[in-house]
C-alpha distance (Angstrom), angle and dihedral (degrees) to the residues before:
residue distance angle dihedral
M1 . . .
N2 3.79 . .
S3 3.83 108.7 .
G4 3.79 91.4 -146.0
F5 3.78 89.6 56.8
L6 3.80 91.1 50.9
H7 3.81 89.3 50.4
A8 3.79 89.7 51.2
V9 3.79 91.0 50.7
G10 3.80 90.2 50.0
K11 3.81 93.2 52.0
K12 3.80 96.2 43.1
A13 3.80 89.6 100.8
A14 3.80 89.3 74.5
L15 3.80 90.2 60.2
S16 3.81 106.7 30.8
G17 3.74 128.9 52.8
R18 3.82 95.1 13.0
I19 3.80 93.7 124.1
V20 3.79 89.9 45.3
L21 3.80 90.0 49.6
T22 3.81 91.6 52.4
V23 3.80 91.8 52.2
L24 3.79 91.6 45.3
W25 3.80 91.2 48.8
I26 3.81 89.6 56.3
L27 3.80 92.5 45.9
F28 3.79 91.6 45.7
A29 3.81 91.3 51.6
V30 3.81 91.6 50.3
L31 3.79 92.6 49.0
A32 3.79 91.1 45.7
G33 3.79 90.3 52.6
Q34 3.79 92.4 49.2
G35 3.78 91.0 49.6
A36 3.81 98.0 43.8
A37 3.78 95.1 104.2
F38 3.80 91.3 49.0
A39 3.79 93.0 46.2
S40 3.79 90.8 54.6
S41 3.78 90.4 65.4
P42 3.82 112.1 101.6
D43 3.81 89.3 -133.1
A44 3.83 94.9 49.6
P45 3.82 118.5 116.7
T46 3.80 117.4 -101.8
E47 3.82 114.7 -86.8
R48 3.77 104.9 -98.8
L49 3.76 128.0 -117.6
L50 3.79 116.5 -128.0
A51 3.80 119.0 -128.2
Y52 3.79 100.9 -167.5
A53 3.82 103.7 170.6
A54 3.79 142.3 10.1
R55 3.78 141.6 -178.1
I56 3.77 139.7 -174.9
A57 3.79 133.9 -160.7
G58 3.77 136.2 166.5
D59 3.77 148.9 85.8
D60 3.79 139.5 -105.7
A61 3.81 92.1 -67.8
R62 3.80 104.0 42.1
T63 3.80 133.7 12.5
R64 3.81 132.9 -178.7
V65 3.82 124.3 -152.6
V66 3.81 119.9 -170.5
L67 3.81 127.6 -173.7
D68 3.81 122.8 -173.2
F69 3.82 117.9 -140.9
D70 3.79 133.5 -173.2
R71 3.80 89.5 -129.2
K72 3.79 138.9 6.2
P73 3.82 113.0 -60.3
E74 3.77 121.9 -143.9
F75 3.79 109.1 -144.7
K76 3.79 145.1 171.6
V77 3.81 128.0 -151.0
R78 3.79 125.0 -142.8
Y79 3.80 133.3 177.2
I80 3.80 120.9 -143.5
A81 3.80 127.4 -175.0
S82 3.82 133.4 -146.4
P83 2.97 93.6 64.3
D84 3.78 101.9 20.4
R85 3.81 110.1 -117.6
I86 3.79 138.9 169.5
V87 3.80 109.6 -147.2
I88 3.81 122.9 -162.9
D89 3.80 112.6 -165.1
L90 3.81 114.6 -155.1
P91 3.80 137.7 -179.9
A92 3.82 117.5 -100.4
T93 3.80 105.1 -49.5
A94 3.80 136.5 -176.9
F95 3.80 108.9 -145.5
G96 3.79 114.2 -146.8
I97 3.80 92.6 172.3
G98 3.79 124.2 138.1
E99 3.80 118.3 -116.0
K100 3.82 93.9 -112.6
E101 3.81 99.0 39.8
L102 3.82 93.1 89.8
A103 3.79 100.6 31.4
P104 3.84 109.8 159.4
T105 3.80 108.6 -88.5
G106 3.77 138.6 165.2
L107 3.80 112.2 -17.0
F108 3.81 94.4 7.0
S109 3.80 125.4 80.5
D110 3.81 95.7 -179.4
I111 3.81 135.1 18.2
R112 3.81 124.4 -168.3
Y113 3.78 132.2 175.2
G114 3.79 136.1 172.8
S115 3.79 147.8 104.7
V116 3.77 122.3 -42.6
D117 3.81 95.4 -175.3
D118 3.83 139.0 -32.4
N119 3.79 92.5 -66.2
S120 3.80 105.5 34.8
A121 3.77 144.4 45.3
R122 3.78 135.2 -172.8
L123 3.80 143.2 -146.7
V124 3.82 114.0 -156.5
L125 3.81 119.5 -165.4
T126 3.80 111.9 -169.4
A127 3.79 109.4 -157.1
A128 3.79 122.0 -136.4
R129 3.81 85.4 -157.3
P130 3.84 128.9 11.6
A131 3.80 111.4 -71.8
R132 3.78 140.8 169.1
L133 3.79 134.0 -159.9
V134 3.79 113.0 -107.7
T135 3.80 90.2 176.4
A136 3.79 127.2 32.5
E137 3.78 113.4 158.2
A138 3.79 142.8 134.7
V139 3.82 108.7 -127.0
A140 3.80 126.2 -167.3
N141 3.79 114.3 -120.7
E142 3.79 114.9 -111.2
D143 3.81 92.9 -117.1
G144 3.82 90.9 56.1
K145 3.81 93.1 -114.9
G146 3.76 115.9 116.4
F147 3.78 134.0 -29.8
R148 3.78 137.1 -99.6
L149 3.79 124.7 -140.4
V150 3.79 107.9 -140.4
L151 3.81 119.2 -161.0
D152 3.81 118.6 -177.8
A153 3.80 114.8 -172.5
E154 3.78 127.8 -170.9
L155 3.78 133.9 -170.4
V156 3.82 115.4 -98.4
P157 3.82 134.6 178.7
Q158 3.80 115.3 -90.3
Q159 3.80 91.9 -112.2
D160 3.81 90.4 56.2
F161 3.80 91.4 52.8
A162 3.81 89.8 48.4
A163 3.81 88.7 52.6
L164 3.82 90.3 52.8
V165 3.81 90.3 53.0
A166 3.80 92.9 46.7
A167 3.81 93.7 48.4
Q168 3.80 95.2 58.3
T169 3.79 123.0 108.9
W170 3.82 93.3 -159.5
T171 3.79 114.8 113.9
P172 3.80 125.1 -164.4
P173 3.82 122.4 -117.0
A174 3.77 116.7 -84.5
E175 3.77 115.0 -83.1
A176 3.79 126.1 -131.7
P177 3.80 115.7 -52.8
K178 3.80 110.7 -81.6
S179 3.80 93.8 -143.2
I180 3.78 122.5 61.1
D181 3.76 123.1 -155.2
P182 3.82 109.4 177.4
A183 3.80 89.8 178.8
Q184 3.80 91.4 72.7
P185 3.82 111.0 66.9
S186 3.79 124.1 -156.3
A187 3.79 117.6 -85.5
D188 3.82 86.7 -120.3
S189 3.79 94.8 60.6
S190 3.77 135.1 68.2
A191 3.78 125.0 -145.2
S192 3.82 91.8 -115.9
E193 3.81 95.2 54.6
F194 3.78 126.7 89.3
V195 3.80 103.6 -143.5
I196 3.81 121.6 -154.9
A197 3.80 122.6 -171.6
I198 3.80 114.0 -149.2
D199 3.78 111.4 -158.2
A200 3.81 115.9 -160.7
G201 3.79 102.5 -153.2
H202 3.82 121.9 -121.7
G203 3.83 122.3 -4.6
G204 3.78 141.7 168.8
I205 3.79 111.9 15.3
D206 3.81 90.1 3.1
T207 3.81 104.5 72.6
G208 3.80 96.0 173.9
A209 3.79 119.5 -153.6
T210 3.81 125.1 -10.2
G211 3.79 128.2 -131.8
A212 3.81 115.7 -103.0
T213 3.81 93.3 -134.4
T214 3.80 109.9 17.7
K215 3.83 97.7 30.6
T216 3.82 88.2 -133.8
A217 3.81 111.8 166.0
E218 3.80 118.9 -115.1
K219 3.82 90.3 -132.6
D220 3.83 90.2 63.5
I221 3.80 93.9 47.5
T222 3.79 94.2 49.4
L223 3.81 93.0 47.5
A224 3.81 93.3 48.9
F225 3.79 91.2 50.1
A226 3.82 92.9 43.9
K227 3.80 90.5 57.0
V228 3.81 92.3 50.8
L229 3.80 91.7 49.0
H230 3.81 91.1 45.1
D231 3.80 91.7 55.5
K232 3.80 93.9 47.1
L233 3.80 95.2 47.5
G234 3.81 89.4 46.9
K235 3.79 90.1 62.3
E236 3.80 92.7 58.5
P237 3.82 114.9 97.3
G238 3.79 113.9 -110.6
I239 3.81 93.4 12.6
R240 3.78 127.2 105.9
A241 3.80 120.4 -173.0
V242 3.81 123.1 -157.9
L243 3.80 130.6 -172.6
T244 3.80 122.9 -134.3
R245 3.82 86.6 -151.4
D246 3.79 129.3 11.3
A247 3.81 97.9 -178.4
D248 3.80 141.1 36.9
R249 3.80 97.7 -72.1
F250 3.78 135.0 129.3
L251 3.80 120.3 -110.1
S252 3.77 123.6 179.3
L253 3.79 115.9 -127.3
S254 3.80 92.1 -108.3
E255 3.82 91.1 48.9
R256 3.81 89.6 56.4
V257 3.79 90.2 56.0
V258 3.81 91.7 45.4
V259 3.83 91.9 51.3
A260 3.81 91.2 49.9
R261 3.80 92.1 49.3
Q262 3.82 93.5 45.3
K263 3.79 89.6 54.2
G264 3.80 90.6 52.7
A265 3.81 95.2 -111.2
Q266 3.79 117.9 -175.9
L267 3.80 91.3 -174.1
L268 3.80 134.7 28.7
M269 3.80 122.9 -157.1
S270 3.81 114.4 -173.2
L271 3.82 112.2 -163.3
H272 3.80 124.9 -149.6
A273 3.81 143.2 161.1
D274 3.79 107.4 -164.2
T275 3.80 134.8 177.9
L276 3.78 131.2 -118.6
R277 3.78 132.4 -162.7
Q278 3.80 88.5 -122.8
S279 3.80 102.7 72.1
D280 3.80 92.5 -170.5
I281 3.84 92.9 67.3
R282 3.77 112.3 95.5
G283 3.79 142.8 156.4
A284 3.79 139.6 74.3
T285 3.81 124.4 -58.3
V286 3.81 130.7 -168.1
Y287 3.81 118.7 -150.3
T288 3.79 131.5 -165.5
I289 3.78 126.5 -173.9
S290 3.78 124.4 -89.2
D291 3.79 135.7 157.1
K292 3.81 88.4 -128.0
A293 3.80 121.2 47.7
S294 3.79 117.7 -122.6
D295 3.81 91.4 -133.4
H296 3.79 144.2 -10.8
M297 3.81 94.3 -90.6
A298 3.81 91.7 53.0
A299 3.81 90.8 49.0
Q300 3.81 92.3 51.2
L301 3.79 92.3 46.6
A302 3.82 92.3 50.7
E303 3.81 90.1 49.3
R304 3.81 91.1 53.1
E305 3.80 94.2 45.5
N306 3.81 92.0 47.3
F307 3.82 87.7 52.9
S308 3.82 89.5 69.7
D309 3.80 91.5 92.0
T310 3.79 90.4 53.8
L311 3.81 91.8 51.7
G312 3.80 89.6 50.3
G313 3.80 93.6 53.2
V314 3.80 94.7 -110.7
E315 3.78 118.3 156.8
L316 3.79 106.8 -133.0
P317 3.81 117.0 -134.0
A318 3.76 117.6 -112.2
E319 3.78 114.0 -98.5
T320 3.79 111.5 -103.4
A321 3.76 129.2 -165.5
E322 3.79 109.5 -106.3
V323 3.77 122.4 -128.4
N324 3.77 111.6 -110.1
D325 3.78 96.4 -111.7
I326 3.79 113.0 173.9
L327 3.80 93.4 -162.6
L328 3.80 92.0 50.7
D329 3.79 90.6 48.3
L330 3.80 91.0 51.1
T331 3.81 89.7 49.1
R332 3.79 90.5 52.7
R333 3.81 92.4 49.1
E334 3.79 92.1 49.8
T335 3.80 91.9 45.6
Q336 3.80 91.3 50.1
A337 3.80 90.6 51.4
F338 3.82 90.2 52.7
S339 3.81 90.3 46.7
I340 3.80 90.6 54.1
S341 3.79 90.2 48.0
L342 3.82 90.1 53.2
A343 3.81 91.4 47.5
Q344 3.81 90.7 52.0
A345 3.80 90.8 49.2
V346 3.82 90.5 52.6
V347 3.81 93.3 48.1
G348 3.81 90.3 47.2
S349 3.78 91.1 51.1
F350 3.82 92.6 48.2
E351 3.81 97.6 46.2
G352 3.78 111.9 109.8
Q353 3.82 91.1 3.6
I354 3.81 105.7 70.4
S355 3.78 135.1 9.9
L356 3.81 116.8 -81.0
I357 3.80 128.5 -173.1
N358 3.80 120.2 -121.2
N359 3.81 111.0 -75.1
P360 3.82 91.8 10.7
H361 3.83 95.4 -168.8
R362 3.80 108.4 70.9
H363 3.79 135.5 154.8
A364 3.81 140.7 -145.8
G365 3.81 141.3 146.9
F366 3.80 101.7 -72.5
R367 3.81 110.6 171.2
V368 3.81 92.7 -149.5
L369 3.83 89.0 62.1
Q370 3.80 96.0 52.1
A371 3.81 99.9 100.4
P372 3.82 102.3 124.3
D373 3.81 93.2 -152.3
V374 3.85 104.0 39.0
P375 3.84 119.5 73.0
S376 3.80 104.6 -129.3
I377 3.78 141.2 -177.0
L378 3.79 133.5 -175.4
L379 3.80 111.4 -142.1
E380 3.78 120.2 -158.2
L381 3.80 100.5 -159.3
G382 3.79 90.6 -165.6
F383 3.78 140.8 -52.8
L384 3.80 122.3 -76.7
S385 3.81 88.0 -156.3
N386 3.82 88.7 69.7
K387 3.81 115.0 74.3
D388 3.82 93.8 -147.6
D389 3.80 92.6 50.4
E390 3.80 91.0 44.9
K391 3.79 90.8 54.2
L392 3.81 91.5 51.5
L393 3.79 93.9 45.3
L394 3.81 88.5 58.7
D395 3.83 94.0 45.4
P396 3.86 112.8 101.5
V397 3.82 91.2 -157.3
W398 3.82 91.4 54.7
R399 3.79 90.8 47.9
E400 3.80 90.6 53.8
K401 3.80 90.9 50.3
V402 3.81 94.8 49.1
A403 3.81 91.6 45.2
D404 3.82 89.4 53.3
L405 3.81 90.0 51.2
L406 3.81 90.6 50.5
V407 3.80 90.7 51.3
E408 3.82 88.5 53.7
A409 3.81 89.7 49.0
V410 3.80 91.5 52.3
K411 3.79 91.0 49.4
R412 3.82 90.0 49.1
Y413 3.80 90.5 49.9
R414 3.79 93.1 46.3
A415 3.81 97.6 46.5
P416 3.83 97.6 83.0
L417 3.82 90.4 43.3
V418 3.80 90.6 55.4
A419 3.80 90.9 45.1
N420 3.80 89.7 53.8
G421 3.79 92.5 47.0
G422 3.82 94.4 -103.2
């Protein structure tokens, strides 16, 4: 790539977005002033950086990515394989970047950015071919206002990328506990409560699907519905509902299971609203886990949902051979039977009330449903690729109705357990 062109790309901040930056500076100052009292609390989230513009240019050999910030960003770079990714971890950041400003170009086949939690954010560059950063620096703008993060990537042999991954000292967060002791409930739960974990799919850097008409993100739809369902279940005697996430934050699939287990969940409902290539397909679907998918559509959906960790820059643990534990196997079989019972209760509650796809109870290898001791279902509320479903998914009245039907399904599922002293 022409070095003069790269220099021009790097200095474009001085010419573009300056008016926008001025307005954002004023808005940022007002918001900062309003939140000063909150920020002074020792438990308050870190004051967020503002990424107000970005650009990318390059080819299959070298690509430059530039992000403009209101102040200097501290950052760390990691390399993750399978697929090959360059991950830039940032402090808490508000992204005011246009949808097309970081369209995948040159070396990168996919680019994602967003919050991970209240105190951190992440930029994930998925490489079409192995690449490394030859430049990664925060540079002060020439006018003294703000900084730009400059990332220059170049093509490298696969063995060189593997060496970069192997040389890192970074270690991923601990996975779910390896030992399971159902006899010891969570400190948050009481023996008399029936605890249900409601998992709002996606979040933070992982936006999920996008509405065909309104472009609404799946992560926002699932969270809004999860809160409605949480409130309704919480009004039922003997039932306590908990949320795996209550804000726009990223959770890995294993973290969702860990949160549910830590809160003493006896059920897990993971909520989604995906898209399909066939826009005429609509209606709700209930999935349970299985080593073999019930059909091609279920297999594709599970593959996309399991890809959430990759989008979030999570390094997946290496597969390990499991010990042949008869008790664990029996637990899994019993849990799967309960999961199927819950799925049937949901389908029965929905029938004749809301639209269902053909064969509404399906199964596939969803990672979020893999807890061997917690009955779990993944509920596709509808498909954002269908305009009629999209309209309903955004309708508060429809959400209330579906949440009421799910409460009835839970009560139907729980009735025999209560009768048998469970």
